C-alpha positions in Angstrom: -2.9 -0.4 -0.8 0.2 -2.4 -1.7 2.4 -4.3 0.8 5.6 -6.3 0.4 5.9 -9.4 2.6 9.5 -10.4 3.2 9.7 -13.8 4.9 11.8 -16.9 4.3 9.5 -19.5 5.9 7.3 -20.6 2.9 4.3 -21.6 5.0 4.2 -18.4 6.9 4.9 -16.3 3.8 1.9 -17.9 2.0 -0.4 -17.7 5.0 0.3 -14.0 5.5 -0.2 -13.3 1.8 -3.5 -15.2 1.7 -4.7 -13.3 4.8 -3.9 -9.9 3.5 -5.2 -10.6 0.0 -8.6 -11.4 1.5 -8.6 -8.1 3.3 -8.1 -6.3 0.0 -4.4 -5.5 -0.1 -2.2 -6.0 -3.2 0.5 -8.4 -2.0 4.0 -9.0 -3.3 6.4 -11.6 -1.9 10.1 -12.0 -1.3 11.7 -15.0 0.4 15.4 -14.0 0.2 17.4 -10.8 0.8 18.2 -10.5 -3.0 14.5 -10.9 -4.0 13.5 -8.2 -1.5 16.3 -5.9 -2.5 15.3 -6.1 -6.2 11.6 -5.4 -5.4 12.5 -2.5 -3.1 14.6 -0.9 -5.8 12.1 -1.4 -8.5 8.7 -0.6 -6.8 7.1 1.5 -4.1 5.0 0.0 -1.3 2.7 1.4 1.3 4.0 -1.0 3.9 6.7 -3.7 4.2 6.4 -6.7 6.5 10.0 -7.5 7.1 11.7 -10.5 8.7 15.2 -9.8 10.1 17.0 -13.1 9.3 16.9 -13.9 5.6 18.9 -16.1 3.2 21.6 -13.8 1.7 21.5 -10.9 4.1 19.9 -9.0 7.0 16.5 -7.4 6.9 18.0 -4.5 8.9 20.1 -3.6 5.8 16.9 -3.6 3.7 15.3 -1.3 6.4 18.2 1.1 6.0 17.6 1.3 2.3 13.9 2.0 2.6 14.3 4.7 5.2 17.1 6.4 3.4 14.7 7.3 0.6 12.4 9.1 3.0 9.3 7.7 1.2 6.0 7.2 3.0 6.5 3.5 3.4 5.7 1.9 6.7 7.9 -1.0 7.9 6.9 -3.6 10.5 9.7 -6.0 11.6 8.5 -9.5 12.3 11.1 -11.8 13.8 11.7 -14.8 16.0 14.5 -12.9 17.5 12.6 -11.4 20.4 15.5 -9.7 22.1 15.6 -6.1 23.3 18.7 -5.4 21.2 17.0 -6.5 17.9 13.9 -4.5 18.7 15.8 -1.3 19.7 18.1 -1.5 16.7 15.2 -1.9 14.3 13.3 1.0 15.8 16.5 3.2 15.8 16.9 2.5 12.1 13.4 3.7 11.4 11.1 0.7 11.7 7.5 1.8 12.5 6.7 -1.3 14.6 8.1 -4.6 15.8 6.1 -7.8 16.2 7.8 -10.9 17.6 6.9 -14.4 16.2 4.5 -16.1 16.7 1.8 -13.6 16.2 -1.9 -13.5 15.3 -2.7 -12.2 11.8 -5.4 -10.0 13.2 -2.8 -8.2 15.3 -0.5 -7.8 12.4 -3.3 -6.5 10.3 -4.2 -4.0 13.0 -0.7 -2.7 13.1 -0.4 -2.4 9.3 -3.7 -0.4 9.3 -2.5 1.9 12.1 0.7 2.6 10.2 -1.1 3.3 6.9 -3.5 5.7 8.7 -0.7 7.6 10.3 1.5 7.9 7.2 -1.2 8.4 4.6 -4.3 9.8 6.4 -3.0 11.6 9.5 -4.1 8.8 11.8 -7.9 9.1 11.2 -10.5 6.4 10.6 -11.6 8.3 7.5 -9.8 9.6 4.4 -11.4 12.9 3.3 -10.9 15.2 0.4 -13.5 17.8 -0.6 -16.9 16.3 -0.2 -15.5 12.7 -0.6 -15.1 10.5 2.4 -13.7 7.0 2.6 -14.5 4.9 5.6 -11.2 3.0 5.8 -12.5 0.2 8.2 -15.5 -0.6 6.1 -13.9 0.3 2.7 -16.9 2.4 1.8 -17.0 5.7 -0.2 -19.4 8.6 0.4 -20.0 11.8 -1.5 -21.9 14.4 0.5 -22.9 11.6 2.8 -24.4 9.4 0.1 -22.7 6.1 -0.5 -21.0 5.5 -3.8 -20.8 1.9 -5.0 -17.4 1.0 -6.4 -15.8 -2.2 -7.5 -12.6 -3.3 -5.7 -10.1 -1.9 -8.2 -12.0 1.4 -8.5 -11.9 1.7 -4.7 -8.2 1.0 -4.6 -7.6 3.5 -7.4 -9.6 6.2 -5.6 -7.7 5.6 -2.3 -4.4 5.9 -4.3 -5.6 9.2 -5.9 -6.6 10.7 -2.6 -3.3 9.8 -0.9 -1.6 11.6 -3.9 -4.0 14.4 -4.5 -2.7 17.4 -6.6 0.3 15.3 -7.7 0.8 14.1 -11.3 0.8 10.3 -11.2 2.1 8.4 -14.2 0.1 5.6 -15.8 2.8 3.1 -15.0 2.9 4.1 -11.3 -0.8 3.7 -11.0 -1.0 0.4 -12.8 2.0 -1.1 -10.8 0.6 0.1 -7.5 -2.9 -1.2 -8.0 -2.0 -4.5 -9.8 1.4 -5.2 -8.4 3.5 -7.9 -10.1 0.7 -8.8 -12.5 1.3 -5.5 -14.4 4.5 -7.0 -15.8 2.4 -9.3 -17.9 0.2 -6.6 -19.3 0.9 -5.3 -22.9 -1.2 -2.1 -22.7 -2.9 0.3 -20.3 -6.4 -0.4 -21.6 -7.5 -2.0 -18.3 -6.3 1.1 -16.4 -8.2 3.5 -18.8 -11.4 1.5 -18.2 -11.0 1.7 -14.4 -10.4 5.5 -14.5 -13.3 6.0 -16.8 -15.7 4.2 -14.5 -14.4 5.8 -11.4 -14.6 9.3 -12.9 -18.2 8.5 -14.0 -19.2 7.4 -10.5 -17.8 10.5 -8.9 -19.4 12.8 -11.4 -22.8 11.1 -11.0 -22.7 11.9 -7.2 -21.4 15.5 -7.6 -17.9 15.0 -6.2 -15.9 18.2 -6.1 -12.6 16.4 -6.7 -12.1 14.3 -9.8 -9.5 12.8 -12.2 -7.8 15.1 -14.7 -5.7 13.7 -17.5 -2.3 15.5 -18.0 -1.3 15.0 -21.6 1.9 12.9 -21.9 2.4 12.6 -18.2 -0.5 10.8 -16.5 -3.3 11.9 -14.2 -4.0 14.2 -11.3 -6.7 14.2 -8.7 -7.8 17.8 -8.3 -10.7 20.0 -7.3 -13.2 20.5 -10.1 
């Protein structure tokens, strides 16, 4: 899962990023309104952690942009402005949650997880498709109850496929979602082909009834075998 962290305090920005990177998220950063605006217009995110007061503009204007697209992107406002008016305005504009500073990272993580479950997986602790089950808390994958051992990127790729099942996903969308900003430095999709090949093999070995189908010239689709 990929999150964008929009925060102008360098120490807090780096601390949040380090914490979520350890929990397995792909993290991208923005310290100003303009940086965040550029990323929001270029990329898609599962969740945005958004400060209200930013150099160059208001986080509430960024929130309006995100929600106007009606994408399944969760937004959590984090702000030192702990007034009722700020909270109400943010929620009225479509924010999914509001967390005043200072906060514990564990609480922020719990709120991000809750939003992603609600938006992507109907609020459950497991993501399921066919005979494939992902235990979201433990980041474990099972097929017919038997655990399938996956590497980190293979797991993230499977989660992305399941949340977009039966949809054609372009190679660039997959690569950008799983690798984030680092994809801009890649000169080919060979690394993606390798991950897809390995994931497909693991699922086939365990008899999964959903798998990855190549759609010539367009990308890939996760469909029932």
